[in-house]
C-alpha positions as a Markdown table, in Angstrom:
| # | Residue | x | y | z |
|---|---|---|---|---|
| 1 | Met | 61.3 | -48.9 | 98.0 |
| 2 | Leu | 62.3 | -46.0 | 100.3 |
| 3 | Gln | 65.1 | -48.0 | 101.9 |
| 4 | Lys | 66.6 | -48.5 | 98.5 |
| 5 | Ala | 66.3 | -44.9 | 97.5 |
| 6 | Ile | 67.9 | -43.8 | 100.7 |
| 7 | Gly | 70.7 | -46.4 | 100.2 |
| 8 | Lys | 71.3 | -45.1 | 96.6 |
| 9 | Arg | 71.6 | -41.5 | 97.9 |
| 10 | Val | 74.1 | -42.6 | 100.6 |
| 11 | Lys | 76.2 | -44.3 | 98.0 |
| 12 | Glu | 75.9 | -41.3 | 95.6 |
| 13 | Leu | 77.0 | -38.9 | 98.3 |
| 14 | Arg | 79.9 | -41.0 | 99.5 |
| 15 | Ile | 81.3 | -41.4 | 96.0 |
| 16 | Val | 80.5 | -38.0 | 94.4 |
| 17 | Lys | 81.5 | -35.8 | 97.3 |
| 18 | Phe | 84.5 | -37.7 | 98.7 |
| 19 | Asp | 85.4 | -40.6 | 96.4 |
| 20 | Trp | 85.4 | -42.8 | 99.6 |
| 21 | Asn | 84.9 | -46.5 | 99.7 |
| 22 | Gln | 82.6 | -48.0 | 102.3 |
| 23 | Glu | 85.5 | -48.6 | 104.7 |
| 24 | Gln | 86.5 | -45.0 | 104.7 |
| 25 | Leu | 83.0 | -43.8 | 105.5 |
| 26 | Ala | 82.7 | -46.5 | 108.2 |
| 27 | Asp | 86.0 | -45.3 | 109.8 |
| 28 | Arg | 84.9 | -41.7 | 109.7 |
| 29 | Leu | 81.7 | -42.6 | 111.4 |
| 30 | Gly | 82.9 | -45.2 | 113.7 |
| 31 | Trp | 80.5 | -47.8 | 112.2 |
| 32 | Asp | 81.0 | -51.2 | 110.7 |
| 33 | Arg | 81.4 | -51.3 | 107.0 |
| 34 | Thr | 78.9 | -54.1 | 106.6 |
| 35 | Phe | 76.2 | -51.8 | 108.2 |
| 36 | Ile | 76.9 | -49.2 | 105.5 |
| 37 | Ser | 76.8 | -51.9 | 102.8 |
| 38 | Arg | 73.4 | -53.0 | 104.0 |
| 39 | Val | 72.0 | -49.5 | 104.1 |
| 40 | Glu | 73.3 | -48.8 | 100.6 |
| 41 | Thr | 71.7 | -51.9 | 99.2 |
| 42 | Gly | 68.4 | -51.3 | 101.0 |
| 43 | Gln | 68.7 | -54.4 | 103.2 |
| 44 | Gln | 69.0 | -52.3 | 106.5 |
| 45 | Asn | 66.5 | -49.9 | 107.7 |
| 46 | Ile | 68.3 | -46.8 | 109.2 |
| 47 | Thr | 66.9 | -44.7 | 112.0 |
| 48 | Ile | 66.5 | -40.9 | 111.6 |
| 49 | Gln | 69.2 | -40.6 | 114.3 |
| 50 | Lys | 71.6 | -42.8 | 112.4 |
| 51 | Leu | 70.9 | -40.9 | 109.1 |
| 52 | Asn | 71.6 | -37.7 | 110.8 |
| 53 | Glu | 75.0 | -39.1 | 111.9 |
| 54 | Leu | 75.7 | -40.2 | 108.5 |
| 55 | Cys | 74.7 | -36.8 | 107.0 |
| 56 | Asn | 77.0 | -35.1 | 109.5 |
| 57 | Gly | 79.8 | -37.4 | 108.4 |
| 58 | Leu | 79.2 | -36.5 | 104.8 |
| 59 | Asn | 78.9 | -32.8 | 105.5 |
| 60 | Val | 75.3 | -32.6 | 104.2 |
| 61 | Thr | 72.1 | -31.5 | 106.0 |
| 62 | Leu | 69.1 | -33.8 | 106.2 |
| 63 | Lys | 67.4 | -31.2 | 103.9 |
| 64 | Asp | 70.1 | -31.6 | 101.3 |
| 65 | Phe | 70.1 | -35.4 | 101.7 |
| 66 | Phe | 66.4 | -35.5 | 100.8 |
| 67 | Ser | 66.6 | -32.7 | 98.1 |
| 68 | Thr | 66.7 | -35.2 | 95.3 |
| 69 | Phe | 63.6 | -37.0 | 96.5 |
| 70 | Asp | 61.0 | -35.2 | 94.3 |
| 71 | Thr | 58.2 | -37.7 | 94.5 |
| 72 | Pro | 56.5 | -39.0 | 97.6 |
| 73 | Phe | 57.0 | -42.6 | 98.6 |
| 74 | Ile | 53.9 | -44.5 | 99.3 |
| 75 | Glu | 54.4 | -48.1 | 100.1 |
| 76 | Glu | 51.6 | -50.5 | 99.4 |
| 77 | Lys | 50.6 | -52.7 | 102.3 |
| 78 | Glu | 50.6 | -56.4 | 101.5 |
| 79 | Asp | 47.3 | -58.2 | 101.9 |
| 80 | Asp | 47.4 | -61.2 | 104.3 |
| 81 | Glu | 45.1 | -63.1 | 102.0 |
């Protein structure tokens, strides 16, 4: 759930702020486009260090990145039973 919310925010900032495609953002960051695609779709967990790099590339602070997250994310543990 949190991964998908982060991915949605990345995509939103990429498009709204710069009207970039994934390849343009990847080039700016020196990353592979598929990594950005996986982050945006919630398939890739991103470290706080990578998220900070991404925010720098999008010219937003981590605080601004998370400013739209108005509810806490509590993920339920799956029972092994």
